[in-house]
VOPAGU-2260 file (C-alpha; in pm, 1 decimal, decimal comma):
REM VOPAGU-2260
SITE   aa  ch    i         X         Y         Z
SITE  MET   A    0       0,0       0,0       0,0
SITE  ARG   A    1     136,8     338,2    -101,8
SITE  THR   A    2     163,0     596,7     171,1
SITE  THR   A    3     218,8     972,1     183,1
SITE  GLU   A    4     431,9    1130,4     454,4
SITE  ILE   A    5     284,6    1441,9     613,9
SITE  ALA   A    6     428,5    1692,4     860,6
SITE  VAL   A    7     253,8    1966,0    1057,0
SITE  PRO   A    8     409,1    2239,7    1273,2
SITE  PHE   A    9     407,1    2169,7    1646,7
SITE  GLY   A   10     569,8    2399,5    1901,7
SITE  ARG   A   11     912,9    2478,6    1760,3
SITE  GLY   A   12     925,4    2157,1    1561,0
SITE  LYS   A   13     698,7    1927,7    1359,0
SITE  LEU   A   14     486,9    1616,3    1396,0
SITE  GLU   A   15     487,9    1351,4    1125,6
SITE  ALA   A   16     268,7    1063,7    1013,6
SITE  SER   A   17     208,2     832,2     718,6
SITE  ILE   A   18    -131,1     825,2     546,9
SITE  ALA   A   19    -251,3     575,9     287,5
SITE  THR   A   20    -230,1     774,6     -35,2
SITE  GLY   A   21    -564,9     644,2    -156,5
SITE  ARG   A   22    -740,2     802,5     143,1
SITE  LEU   A   23    -581,4    1142,9     107,7
SITE  ASN   A   24    -788,5    1427,0     -37,5
SITE  GLY   A   25    -475,0    1638,6     -41,1
SITE  VAL   A   26    -230,0    1850,9     156,4
SITE  PHE   A   27    -335,1    2214,6     130,6
SITE  VAL   A   28     -89,3    2496,4     203,8
SITE  SER   A   29     -70,4    2871,7     159,7
SITE  GLY   A   30     134,5    3009,9    -126,0
SITE  VAL   A   31     262,9    3291,8      96,1
SITE  ASN   A   32     581,7    3118,3     203,3
SITE  GLU   A   33     674,6    3020,1    -152,4
SITE  TYR   A   34     612,5    3368,8    -287,5
SITE  ARG   A   35     926,3    3562,0    -381,8
SITE  PRO   A   36     871,0    3939,1    -359,9
SITE  PRO   A   37    1012,1    4163,9    -633,8
SITE  ALA   A   38    1204,8    4381,3    -386,5
SITE  GLY   A   39    1334,1    4395,5     -28,8
SITE  GLU   A   40    1120,4    4478,3     273,7
SITE  ASN   A   41    1213,9    4846,8     292,9
SITE  GLU   A   42    1167,7    4890,7     -80,1
SITE  LEU   A   43     821,6    4732,7     -71,7
SITE  VAL   A   44     702,8    4968,5     203,9
SITE  SER   A   45     854,9    5269,3      29,4
SITE  ALA   A   46     694,0    5175,7    -302,5
SITE  ALA   A   47     353,0    5143,0    -134,8
SITE  LEU   A   48     390,0    5487,8      19,9
SITE  ASP   A   49     490,2    5626,7    -321,1
SITE  ALA   A   50     168,0    5491,9    -476,8
SITE  PRO   A   51    -111,9    5530,2    -220,3
SITE  ILE   A   52    -445,6    5367,9    -304,9
SITE  GLY   A   53    -750,7    5594,2    -294,7
SITE  SER   A   54    -573,8    5869,8    -103,8
SITE  LEU   A   55    -345,4    6167,9    -121,2
SITE  SER   A   56      13,2    6089,8     -31,1
SITE  VAL   A   57     110,1    6085,4     334,6
SITE  GLU   A   58     325,6    6392,1     267,2
SITE  GLU   A   59      32,0    6588,6     125,8
SITE  LEU   A   60    -182,2    6493,8     424,3
SITE  ALA   A   61      91,0    6597,8     667,4
SITE  THR   A   62     141,0    6945,3     523,3
SITE  VAL   A   63    -204,2    7061,8     636,3
SITE  ALA   A   64    -194,4    6904,8     982,9
SITE  ARG   A   65     -66,7    7039,0    1312,7
SITE  ARG   A   66     -99,2    6715,3    1509,7
SITE  ALA   A   67     -73,5    6354,7    1394,9
SITE  VAL   A   68    -136,9    6024,8    1571,4
SITE  VAL   A   69      -3,7    5698,7    1430,1
SITE  ILE   A   70    -176,0    5386,0    1561,9
SITE  ALA   A   71      66,2    5097,5    1610,5
SITE  SER   A   72      -6,2    4734,5    1691,4
SITE  ASP   A   73      76,0    4598,5    2036,2
SITE  HIS   A   74     296,2    4314,3    2159,2
SITE  THR   A   75      49,6    4044,2    2049,6
SITE  ARG   A   76      89,3    4114,3    1677,5
SITE  PRO   A   77     398,6    4037,8    1465,0
SITE  VAL   A   78     377,3    4362,6    1266,3
SITE  PRO   A   79     729,6    4455,2    1143,4
SITE  SER   A   80     722,3    4807,7    1286,9
SITE  LYS   A   81    1101,0    4838,7    1258,7
SITE  ILE   A   82    1050,4    4833,2     881,8
SITE  ILE   A   83     735,7    5047,3     859,0
SITE  PHE   A   84     788,0    5324,5    1111,1
SITE  PRO   A   85    1127,2    5473,1    1016,2
SITE  GLU   A   86    1009,5    5538,0     659,8
SITE  LEU   A   87     665,0    5661,2     764,5
SITE  LEU   A   88     801,0    5900,5    1027,3
SITE  ARG   A   89    1069,1    6026,1     789,8
SITE  ARG   A   90     808,0    6118,2     530,0
SITE  LEU   A   91     579,1    6286,4     781,4
SITE  ARG   A   92     858,8    6500,8     924,8
SITE  ARG   A   93    1008,5    6582,5     587,6
SITE  ALA   A   94     671,6    6716,2     474,4
SITE  ASN   A   95     600,7    6902,4     799,4
SITE  PRO   A   96     893,5    6946,8    1041,0
SITE  ALA   A   97     663,8    7117,5    1294,2
SITE  LEU   A   98     419,8    6825,6    1311,6
SITE  GLU   A   99     334,3    6717,3    1668,9
SITE  LEU   A  100     344,3    6339,6    1649,6
SITE  THR   A  101     220,6    6069,1    1889,1
SITE  ILE   A  102     241,8    5692,0    1851,7
SITE  LEU   A  103     -65,8    5524,9    2001,9
SITE  ILE   A  104     -34,0    5155,1    2087,9
SITE  ALA   A  105    -352,0    4965,8    1997,2
SITE  THR   A  106    -399,1    4721,0    2282,9
SITE  GLY   A  107    -771,3    4654,0    2233,3
SITE  CYS   A  108    -863,5    4436,4    2532,6
SITE  HIS   A  109    -505,3    4320,7    2591,6
SITE  ARG   A  110    -276,4    4414,1    2879,2
SITE  GLU   A  111     -45,1    4715,1    2864,5
SITE  THR   A  112     259,5    4681,8    2641,2
SITE  THR   A  113     583,9    4704,1    2839,1
SITE  ARG   A  114     884,2    4921,6    2755,8
SITE  ALA   A  115    1087,6    4611,9    2673,9
SITE  GLU   A  116     820,0    4502,5    2428,9
SITE  LEU   A  117     813,0    4849,9    2274,0
SITE  VAL   A  118    1190,3    4838,9    2227,6
SITE  GLY   A  119    1160,1    4496,9    2068,9
SITE  LYS   A  120     896,6    4633,1    1836,2
SITE  PHE   A  121    1039,9    4972,0    1736,7
SITE  GLY   A  122    1401,6    4972,1    1852,6
SITE  GLU   A  123    1562,2    5193,8    2119,3
SITE  GLU   A  124    1586,4    5502,8    1899,6
SITE  ILE   A  125    1214,2    5540,3    1831,9
SITE  VAL   A  126    1116,3    5451,9    2189,4
SITE  ASP   A  127    1358,4    5708,6    2330,9
SITE  ARG   A  128    1277,6    5981,5    2079,2
SITE  GLU   A  129     905,0    5961,3    2012,9
SITE  LYS   A  130     601,9    6027,5    2230,8
SITE  ILE   A  131     435,4    5688,1    2280,5
SITE  VAL   A  132      99,1    5637,4    2453,8
SITE  VAL   A  133     -39,5    5291,8    2534,2
SITE  HIS   A  134    -416,7    5274,0    2486,7
SITE  ASP   A  135    -625,5    5163,2    2784,5
SITE  GLY   A  136    -977,5    5064,8    2682,8
SITE  ARG   A  137   -1091,2    5077,7    3045,9
SITE  ASP   A  138    -978,0    5434,8    3118,2
SITE  GLU   A  139   -1298,0    5633,7    3071,1
SITE  ALA   A  140   -1112,8    5966,4    3099,4
SITE  ALA   A  141    -906,3    5875,3    2793,3
SITE  LEU   A  142   -1209,6    5782,9    2580,4
SITE  VAL   A  143   -1462,3    5983,6    2381,7
SITE  SER   A  144   -1796,8    5885,9    2229,1
SITE  LEU   A  145   -1843,0    5900,0    1852,0
SITE  GLY   A  146   -2204,4    5787,4    1848,8
SITE  ARG   A  147   -2328,5    5436,4    1781,6
SITE  LEU   A  148   -2213,4    5157,1    1556,1
SITE  PRO   A  149   -2449,7    5007,4    1297,1
SITE  SER   A  150   -2495,2    4721,2    1546,4
SITE  GLY   A  151   -2624,8    4963,4    1807,1
SITE  ALA   A  152   -2326,3    4946,3    2044,4
SITE  GLU   A  153   -2180,5    5278,7    2156,0
SITE  LEU   A  154   -1858,6    5368,5    1976,3
SITE  ARG   A  155   -1603,3    5499,3    2224,8
SITE  VAL   A  156   -1243,7    5543,5    2113,2
SITE  ASN   A  157    -920,6    5691,1    2240,6
SITE  ARG   A  158    -949,2    6068,6    2274,3
SITE  LEU   A  159    -603,3    6130,9    2126,8
SITE  ALA   A  160    -705,7    5962,0    1802,1
SITE  ALA   A  161   -1047,3    6124,8    1785,8
SITE  GLU   A  162    -913,5    6476,7    1837,8
SITE  THR   A  163    -602,3    6474,1    1619,0
SITE  ASP   A  164    -578,9    6643,8    1278,6
SITE  LEU   A  165    -427,8    6342,5    1103,3
SITE  LEU   A  166    -483,1    5980,2    1205,2
SITE  LEU   A  167    -273,2    5705,0    1050,2
SITE  SER   A  168    -210,0    5339,1    1130,7
SITE  GLU   A  169      19,5    5049,5    1059,4
SITE  GLY   A  170     -91,9    4688,5    1044,1
SITE  PHE   A  171     -58,2    4350,8     880,2
SITE  ILE   A  172    -308,2    4149,3     681,3
SITE  GLU   A  173    -373,8    3781,5     746,2
SITE  PRO   A  174    -686,6    3563,8     749,9
SITE  HIS   A  175    -892,6    3623,1    1064,1
SITE  PHE   A  176   -1132,9    3357,8    1187,4
SITE  PHE   A  177   -1430,7    3589,2    1239,4
SITE  ALA   A  178   -1334,3    3935,4    1112,3
SITE  GLY   A  179   -1240,3    3803,7     768,0
SITE  PHE   A  180    -894,3    3959,0     764,9
SITE  SER   A  181    -678,9    4144,3    1010,9
SITE  GLY   A  182    -543,9    4491,8     938,2
SITE  GLY   A  183    -700,6    4811,2     807,3
SITE  ARG   A  184   -1002,6    4913,8    1009,1
SITE  LYS   A  185    -911,6    4682,2    1299,8
SITE  SER   A  186    -656,7    4940,8    1416,4
SITE  VAL   A  187    -953,0    5144,5    1544,6
SITE  LEU   A  188   -1195,6    4865,3    1641,8
SITE  PRO   A  189   -1083,5    4679,2    1843,6
SITE  GLY   A  190    -741,1    4847,9    1852,2
SITE  ILE   A  191    -813,3    5180,8    2023,0
SITE  ALA   A  192   -1175,1    5129,6    2123,7
SITE  ALA   A  193   -1330,2    5101,5    2467,8
SITE  VAL   A  194   -1352,1    4747,9    2602,1
SITE  LYS   A  195   -1731,1    4780,0    2611,9
SITE  THR   A  196   -1731,7    4876,4    2243,6
SITE  VAL   A  197   -1517,4    4572,9    2158,7
SITE  LEU   A  198   -1751,4    4344,1    2350,9
SITE  GLY   A  199   -2051,4    4488,4    2166,6
SITE  ASN   A  200   -1882,4    4421,6    1833,8
SITE  HIS   A  201   -1785,0    4065,1    1931,4
SITE  CYS   A  202   -2140,1    3978,9    2041,1
SITE  ALA   A  203   -2294,9    3633,6    2009,2
SITE  GLN   A  204   -2528,2    3734,5    1727,6
SITE  PHE   A  205   -2239,4    3852,7    1509,9
SITE  ILE   A  206   -2014,6    3554,3    1584,4
SITE  ALA   A  207   -2305,8    3328,4    1485,0
SITE  SER   A  208   -2331,5    3491,5    1142,9
SITE  PRO   A  209   -2235,2    3261,4     853,3
SITE  TYR   A  210   -2039,5    3558,8     715,2
SITE  ALA   A  211   -1817,8    3588,9    1026,6
SITE  ARG   A  212   -1553,1    3362,2     877,2
SITE  ALA   A  213   -1194,0    3378,4     756,1
SITE  GLY   A  214   -1161,8    3550,9     420,3
SITE  VAL   A  215   -1517,2    3692,6     424,6
SITE  LEU   A  216   -1573,8    4069,9     436,8
SITE  GLU   A  217   -1895,4    4113,5     239,6
SITE  ASN   A  218   -2199,7    4096,2     470,6
SITE  ASN   A  219   -1970,8    4030,7     768,9
SITE  PRO   A  220   -2137,9    4222,0    1056,7
SITE  LEU   A  221   -1816,9    4259,3    1258,0
SITE  HIS   A  222   -1640,2    4405,4     955,1
SITE  ARG   A  223   -1930,6    4644,2     895,0
SITE  ASP   A  224   -1897,9    4784,1    1247,9
SITE  MET   A  225   -1520,1    4806,3    1213,9
SITE  VAL   A  226   -1533,2    5003,4     889,5
SITE  PHE   A  227   -1787,8    5241,2    1041,1
SITE  ALA   A  228   -1562,1    5293,2    1343,8
SITE  ALA   A  229   -1259,3    5368,7    1127,2
SITE  ARG   A  230   -1454,3    5626,9     927,0
SITE  ALA   A  231   -1610,4    5780,5    1239,7
SITE  ALA   A  232   -1266,5    5817,0    1396,6
SITE  ARG   A  233   -1144,3    5977,6    1071,5
SITE  LEU   A  234    -868,1    5726,3    1009,6
SITE  ASN   A  235    -699,7    5896,1     714,6
SITE  PHE   A  236    -422,3    5666,7     600,7
SITE  ILE   A  237    -289,1    5313,7     656,4
SITE  VAL   A  238      30,2    5124,9     584,0
SITE  ASN   A  239     -40,9    4750,6     588,1
SITE  VAL   A  240     187,0    4462,2     500,7
SITE  VAL   A  241     163,7    4090,3     430,9
SITE  ILE   A  242     431,8    3879,3     598,3
SITE  ASN   A  243     559,1    3524,0     554,6
SITE  ALA   A  244     637,9    3260,1     817,6
SITE  GLU   A  245     970,7    3429,8     888,3
SITE  LYS   A  246     777,1    3752,7     961,7
SITE  GLN   A  247     931,4    3918,7     655,1
SITE  VAL   A  248     738,9    4172,5     446,6
SITE  ILE   A  249     643,6    4026,0     108,2
SITE  HIS   A  250     379,8    4282,0       6,6
SITE  ALA   A  251     268,7    4627,4     118,6
SITE  VAL   A  252     -24,7    4858,9      58,1
SITE  ALA   A  253     -82,8    5216,5     169,1
SITE  GLY   A  254    -355,0    5477,0     140,7
SITE  ASP   A  255    -726,4    5490,8     218,6
SITE  PRO   A  256    -810,9    5260,1     513,9
SITE  VAL   A  257   -1088,2    5084,5     321,2
SITE  GLU   A  258    -960,7    5082,5     -37,1
SITE  ALA   A  259    -598,7    5000,7      43,5
SITE  HIS   A  260    -701,4    4731,5     289,4
SITE  LEU   A  261    -935,1    4568,5      36,9
SITE  ALA   A  262    -654,7    4566,5    -219,3
SITE  GLY   A  263    -422,2    4398,4      28,9
SITE  CYS   A  264    -686,4    4140,5     122,8
SITE  ALA   A  265    -751,1    4057,5    -242,4
SITE  TRP   A  266    -378,0    4013,8    -304,4
SITE  LEU   A  267    -341,1    3782,5      -5,4
SITE  LYS   A  268    -651,7    3578,4     -81,9
SITE  GLN   A  269    -524,9    3476,5    -423,2
SITE  LEU   A  270    -215,7    3332,0    -251,3
SITE  CYS   A  271    -364,1    3165,9      56,2
SITE  GLY   A  272    -704,4    3048,5     -65,7
SITE  VAL   A  273    -737,6    2668,7     -95,5
SITE  ARG   A  274   -1029,9    2461,3    -228,3
SITE  VAL   A  275   -1068,7    2140,3     -30,0
SITE  PRO   A  276   -1302,9    1844,3     -87,8
SITE  GLU   A  277   -1532,2    1782,1     208,1
SITE  SER   A  278   -1344,2    1535,1     427,1
SITE  ASP   A  279   -1424,7    1290,5     705,5
SITE  ILE   A  280   -1101,5    1366,6     891,7
SITE  VAL   A  281    -916,3    1698,5     879,6
SITE  ILE   A  282    -567,0    1734,6    1026,1
SITE  THR   A  283    -443,4    2084,6    1104,2
SITE  SER   A  284    -234,6    2301,0    1338,9
SITE  ASN   A  285    -193,5    2659,6    1451,3
SITE  GLY   A  286     135,2    2692,0    1267,1
SITE  GLY   A  287     345,0    2598,4    1570,1
SITE  TYR   A  288     496,3    2841,9    1818,1
SITE  PRO   A  289     391,1    3103,7    1928,6
SITE  LEU   A  290      24,7    3055,5    1828,3
SITE  ASP   A  291      -7,8    2699,4    1960,1
SITE  GLN   A  292      78,8    2767,0    2323,3
SITE  ASN   A  293    -275,1    2710,0    2454,3
SITE  ILE   A  294    -614,2    2566,7    2366,3
SITE  TYR   A  295    -771,1    2914,1    2345,4
SITE  GLN   A  296    -552,5    3012,1    2049,9
SITE  SER   A  297    -592,1    2669,0    1891,0
SITE  VAL   A  298    -957,4    2745,2    1819,4
SITE  LYS   A  299    -835,9    2953,4    1524,5
SITE  GLY   A  300    -685,7    2656,7    1342,9
SITE  MET   A  301    -983,2    2439,2    1433,0
SITE  SER   A  302   -1218,8    2692,7    1274,7
SITE  THR   A  303   -1038,3    2650,7     942,0
SITE  ALA   A  304   -1068,4    2272,7     963,0
SITE  GLU   A  305   -1437,0    2310,1    1052,7
SITE  THR   A  306   -1499,7    2472,4     715,1
SITE  VAL   A  307   -1413,6    2156,7     519,6
SITE  CYS   A  308   -1492,0    1878,0     767,3
SITE  ARG   A  309   -1818,1    1694,2     711,3
SITE  SER   A  310   -2082,6    1714,4     982,8
SITE  GLY   A  311   -2001,6    1446,3    1239,2
SITE  GLY   A  312   -1645,1    1420,0    1112,3
SITE  VAL   A  313   -1320,3    1441,2    1308,3
SITE  ILE   A  314   -1080,0    1733,8    1342,6
SITE  ILE   A  315    -726,7    1645,0    1453,9
SITE  MET   A  316    -566,7    1958,1    1601,4
SITE  ALA   A  317    -191,1    1952,4    1660,5
SITE  ALA   A  318     -94,2    2220,7    1912,9
SITE  ALA   A  319     164,3    2195,2    2191,0
SITE  CYS   A  320     -57,7    2379,9    2445,3
SITE  SER   A  321     232,1    2405,7    2690,4
SITE  ASP   A  322      46,2    2689,5    2867,1
SITE  GLY   A  323    -273,7    2489,6    2911,8
SITE  HIS   A  324    -618,4    2628,5    2840,5
SITE  GLY   A  325    -530,6    2996,7    2789,6
SITE  GLY   A  326    -818,9    3142,6    2990,0
SITE  GLU   A  327    -989,4    3037,4    3313,3
SITE  SER   A  328   -1339,7    3144,4    3205,5
SITE  PHE   A  329   -1286,7    2977,7    2867,3
SITE  HIS   A  330   -1186,5    2655,2    3041,5
SITE  ARG   A  331   -1458,9    2668,2    3306,4
SITE  GLN   A  332   -1746,5    2717,5    3062,9
SITE  LEU   A  333   -1644,0    2422,8    2846,0
SITE  ARG   A  334   -1572,2    2205,6    3151,7
SITE  GLU   A  335   -1906,7    2276,0    3317,0
SITE  ALA   A  336   -2122,6    2256,0    3003,8
SITE  SER   A  337   -2382,6    1979,5    2995,1
SITE  SER   A  338   -2304,2    1953,4    2623,8
SITE  PRO   A  339   -2141,1    2175,2    2358,1
SITE  ALA   A  340   -2478,5    2219,1    2186,8
SITE  GLU   A  341   -2643,2    2341,0    2507,7
SITE  LEU   A  342   -2351,8    2576,7    2580,8
SITE  LEU   A  343   -2379,8    2715,6    2227,4
SITE  ARG   A  344   -2752,2    2771,0    2273,5
SITE  GLN   A  345   -2692,4    2958,4    2599,4
SITE  ILE   A  346   -2425,2    3184,4    2450,9
SITE  GLU   A  347   -2624,7    3264,4    2137,5
SITE  ALA   A  348   -2903,3    3391,0    2367,6
SITE  VAL   A  349   -2672,0    3643,7    2540,2
SITE  PRO   A  350   -2778,1    4002,0    2449,8
SITE  GLN   A  351   -2521,8    4228,6    2288,4
SITE  ASP   A  352   -2489,4    4452,8    2594,9
SITE  ARG   A  353   -2410,1    4153,7    2816,6
SITE  THR   A  354   -2120,8    4015,7    2614,0
SITE  VAL   A  355   -1826,5    3919,2    2836,3
SITE  PRO   A  356   -1455,1    3884,6    2753,2
SITE  ASP   A  357   -1360,1    3566,2    2566,8
SITE  GLN   A  358   -1725,7    3476,3    2506,4
SITE  TRP   A  359   -1659,9    3457,1    2132,0
SITE  GLU   A  360   -1383,9    3194,9    2172,2
SITE  VAL   A  361   -1610,4    2977,3    2386,9
SITE  GLN   A  362   -1889,8    3020,9    2132,3
SITE  ILE   A  363   -1676,3    2917,1    1836,7
SITE  LEU   A  364   -1529,9    2611,5    2012,1
SITE  ALA   A  365   -1876,9    2508,3    2132,7
SITE  ARG   A  366   -2000,0    2540,9    1773,2
SITE  ILE   A  367   -1716,6    2321,5    1646,0
SITE  LEU   A  368   -1768,1    2059,4    1917,9
SITE  SER   A  369   -2142,8    2048,0    1857,0
SITE  ARG   A  370   -2079,6    1945,4    1494,7
SITE  HIS   A  371   -1749,7    1755,8    1502,3
SITE  LYS   A  372   -1532,7    1538,9    1722,6
SITE  VAL   A  373   -1198,2    1701,3    1804,9
SITE  ILE   A  374    -878,2    1516,0    1889,9
SITE  MET   A  375    -604,9    1733,0    2041,4
SITE  VAL   A  376    -246,8    1623,9    1984,6
SITE  CYS   A  377     -67,3    1819,5    2255,7
SITE  ASP   A  378     158,7    1808,8    2560,2
SITE  PRO   A  379      59,9    1493,1    2755,8
SITE  ALA   A  380      45,7    1707,2    3070,5
SITE  GLN   A  381    -272,8    1862,7    2925,2
SITE  ALA   A  382    -452,8    1534,1    2854,3
SITE  ALA   A  383    -695,6    1562,3    3147,3
SITE  LEU   A  384    -763,1    1926,6    3064,3
SITE  VAL   A  385    -841,6    1843,3    2701,6
SITE  ARG   A  386   -1089,6    1575,6    2807,2
SITE  GLU   A  387   -1251,8    1810,6    3060,7
SITE  MET   A  388   -1326,0    2048,6    2775,8
SITE  GLY   A  389   -1504,2    1788,3    2565,0
SITE  MET   A  390   -1221,9    1676,0    2336,6
SITE  GLU   A  391   -1009,8    1363,9    2297,8
SITE  PHE   A  392    -635,0    1347,1    2360,9
SITE  ALA   A  393    -364,5    1178,7    2153,7
SITE  ALA   A  394       9,7    1182,8    2215,4
SITE  ASP   A  395     109,5    1189,6    1848,2
SITE  LEU   A  396     -36,5    1202,9    1497,9
SITE  PRO   A  397     -35,5     826,1    1430,4
SITE  SER   A  398    -226,5     770,7    1756,2
SITE  ALA   A  399    -469,5    1046,0    1664,0
SITE  LEU   A  400    -532,1     887,9    1324,3
SITE  GLU   A  401    -596,5     546,9    1482,7
SITE  LEU   A  402    -847,8     707,8    1719,2
SITE  ALA   A  403   -1011,7     902,3    1434,6
SITE  ASP   A  404   -1047,0     581,6    1231,9
SITE  ARG   A  405   -1244,2     427,3    1516,3
SITE  MET   A  406   -1481,0     727,4    1506,3
SITE  THR   A  407   -1546,7     722,1    1130,6
SITE  ALA   A  408   -1638,0     482,8     851,8
SITE  PRO   A  409   -1371,6     254,3     700,0
SITE  ASN   A  410   -1136,0     430,2     458,0
SITE  ALA   A  411   -1258,5     773,7     566,6
SITE  ARG   A  412   -1124,1    1053,0     346,9
SITE  ILE   A  413    -853,8    1274,5     496,5
SITE  ALA   A  414    -749,8    1634,6     426,4
SITE  VAL   A  415    -437,3    1793,3     571,4
SITE  LEU   A  416    -410,2    2167,1     632,7
SITE  PRO   A  417     -60,9    2183,5     788,1
SITE  ASP   A  418    -106,0    2544,8     903,9
SITE  GLY   A  419    -472,6    2620,0     960,6
SITE  VAL   A  420    -425,1    2987,3    1043,6
SITE  SER   A  421    -240,7    3064,7     719,8
SITE  VAL   A  422    -505,5    2947,5     472,9
SITE  ILE   A  423    -859,1    3040,1     372,3
SITE  ALA   A  424   -1031,3    2707,7     308,4
SITE  GLU   A  425   -1331,8    2668,5      80,4
SITE  LYS   A  426   -1520,4    2339,6      68,0
SITE  ILE   A  427   -1578,8    2185,9    -275,0
């Protein structure tokens, strides 16, 4: 019997297994890592700034401003700020030497970014020289209301951003499991929004939408709110990049926060979109370290597998999970649930104004578990935890495949998505 060797990222290494070739629907990977850009990282960013999409140049915008705020990602995002910021700041100051400039760190609902993390992100020179403010979505004195989102939630954002003459942002574009794509408008919501605004946007009703999926922007209710927030905050200009597995810039767009972002999303989608036959067993991962450190983050890769796994099928998720569950409330709700379907029903009944942190992650995992069996291949120390949360444990991929075979029909068809967070999967 012919076999095909597969490998999926796991922690800082890989897991391997052999699959009977006749059972394999395919191994589906993003084209991002094979893509060879036409220029170096600095040149790509500079070229994007030279040819803004749907906007005046950043220099033209700067000449008529007295104050500027540049929104930057926080420590949780691998945006290559050391590449983007020197060129962006140079152009702003060359156009208007008197410009009062502030860098605003978009933490969303995350903790405060430390100085060491800022230095790692920007380098010592920018941290020492520039005025940097870390957004706090819980500090009411630092927030201002800009009305209501299309969803009805109040839109409160950082006062510095709302009151500046020129608002810009950096970011990176990748598939996002419920917002469609990262980047662009997400710098404002959730980036510099009030926590209550973020919770309203991430409500159960929106997460339940069939359009709240990776690669989907049209009719996506979260995206609709986010675009509205960016326009209401008068986000003038973005610089967004696409990066590969080595976190290197391979593409850049700049200009209008909607038009430039859409162009970047379209470029990425033609590289990372994969069409996968519906499969009985789907093997995937979170791309290894750092995104596979806990079960909470692993939901992202599972959501990609969910797209192409038949109802009642098996998802094999390879994630080290060395940090355990990733959230006490997340863990507790899954552990205490009478069933995933009942937990999903309870969450989907939660009104928008009663959304709580991490509710969306619980909702998505409950949705997956109500339709599929999930086998976690992870650190054996987490085996009991995995079972508490309604999943099965396996120590390695061959063991997981043996277990999956016992859960499905003979010769069940298998698809492999080695890095579930790097692809946009479409079922065929």
